[in-house]
C-alpha positions, 0 to 999 in steps of 0.5 A: 499500500505505501508504495502506491500511496507515495507517488500519489501524495508527492503530486497531491496538490497537482491533482484534480478531483471530480465528483459526479452530480446530476450526471456531470463531473464537478471539479476541484483541487487543492492548495497548500496556501489559501488564496481566497478562491470561491467554494467549488460548486460540489460544496455549495449545496452542503448543509451545515450539519453535513459531513463530507468524505471521500475514498479513492482506490489506490491498489496496484492490481487493476483487475482487483481494483475494478472489482473492489470499486464495484463491490465498495458501492454495494458495501457503502450502500448497505452499511452507511447510515440511510441519510448518507448520499454516495456519488461517484468520484475520481482523482487525476492529473490533468491530461496525463494518461494513466493517472486516474483513480476512482472512488466515491464522495460521501455526504453524511447528513445523519445524526451519528457521523461516527458510524460513517467514520467507523466504516471508513477506518475499517476499510482503511485497515483492510483495503487499498483506499485513501480516505479524506475528510472535508471541513467547513470554515467558520465563515462557511466560505472556506473548506479544507481537505484532510487526508487520513494517515494510513497504518503502513504510510507512517513515513508520509506526512498526511496531517497536512491541511489542503485548502479546497478550491474550484478547478477548471474542466481539463482539456480532455475528460479524465475518463477519455484518457483511460478508455484505451484497453480499459473500457474499449480493447484494441487487440486480442492480446489486451482483452485476453490478458484481462480474462486470464487474470480473472481465472482465479476469481471468475471461473467462467473466464476459463470457459471463455478462453477455451472458445477463443480462436487463434490470433490469425483466424480472427483477421482472416480475409474472407473471399466474400464480402462482409456486411455489418448491420449496426444500430440501436435496439428496435431500429430494424436490425433483425428484420434487415439482416434476415431479409439480406440473408434471404436475398443475398444467399448469405450466412447470418452471424451475430455478436456476441456469438451464440457460444457465449450466450450462456455466459452473458448473464455472468459477465454482465454483473462484472465491472466494465473492465471485465465486462468489456474484455468479455464482449471484446473477445466475442468479436474475435470469436465472431470474426473466426466465424466470419472467416469460415463462412465467408469462404463460401457465401457472403456474410451478414453480421448483426452487430460487431466491434462498432457496438462494443465501442460505441456503448463503452465510450458513451458509458465511460465518458460522463456529462455532455456530448462535448466530453467525448473524445474528439473525432479522429481520436485514437479511441475510434480506431478499428483494431489492427488485429480484427477482421474488417467488414466490407460495409457497415450500415448504421440504422437510425430512427427517430427516438419516439418511433424507436421507443414505440417499437420497443413498447410493441416488442415488450422484450427484456432489455439490458441495463444499457438499453434501459439507459437508452430509453430514459436518458437522451444524452446517453442515446446522443453519445452512443449515436455520436460514437458510432459515427465517429469510429473509423476503419471502416466507418458506418454508412447511415441509413434512415430506418423510418421507412417500410422494411422493404424500402430500407432493404432496397436502400441497403441493397443499393449500398451493397451493390455499390460497395461490394458488387453483389 
């Protein structure tokens, strides 16, 4: 623990802290000298009796850190007083890749803050966390941060008082610098290493690795064209892919592949790092199937890497649309070791019409699909991430006309691009 804490504390006053409020980040930093700055936004609504704390997870093993972060949320919800609000929090060095650490910000409005303090001290004894308390000055306009000493960091000065001040939003959203091979995977090897390290804590990870293709099989170029159909749920992907299968005499595949279906519920419960690695490897299994079937017929794929990446990017980056990595960013590049489709069609639909179709279907939805329904901003970020992915880029098709008209339009695209 001490080896992990030391580098953090030597740059402590250079770090920026971010607390999620109403889906958007509120930034603040700390200074060793008070310069009369205004109160950061996150502290302006704190009531006089509220006590504020933060926990930041600083373990060196990213697999266990991701698991602990997810489990900690459940523990805090269960063991803290009901009057305690918990918000996601992070700390980072502005625009420095790999500096992000995650945690939670606590606002305790209970009559017994000692219960919260006891829980936090217990966490420090057993787990890789840094705990801070925040105290309001007598005038109500000055806040200070106090880092709690850790049992195995006695040589580090942690009793020093820091003054809390507002901070500008960084040039890059902090999560945007943490997406590569964490939220989105860009090689077979990176995703494989995550699941390999999960073998001792998730037995099902071994089952996934037994299904994986060789590296060469995942990028084998087929003889026939490969057309991927992307889009949000209820945009008509199933209808279109089935029709294309019949009209082109093609093989229809889906991603994630059918062989992973029994394992999806298990991995959907895991934190993003592990869940995203699982779905990334599903794309490589699908790619192997495409290579095999593409030697005999054209191949239609219902979703592929675009979906895996677009949902992950939109989930990782909080706040407004402008927080997404800029167009042309490396996060939108296609993995160099994954088979590239001949054409990617992105079906789009008016949000209200899509909701109507979803209601008519009455099927169960994943957590991300439920988020699409009630969070317009999340939907916009998913759609924009789809459009920014390159190598190959998506060709957008309006899915609001009849199924026959949409099919005709896509057939024209296929004739022009794939010469079928």
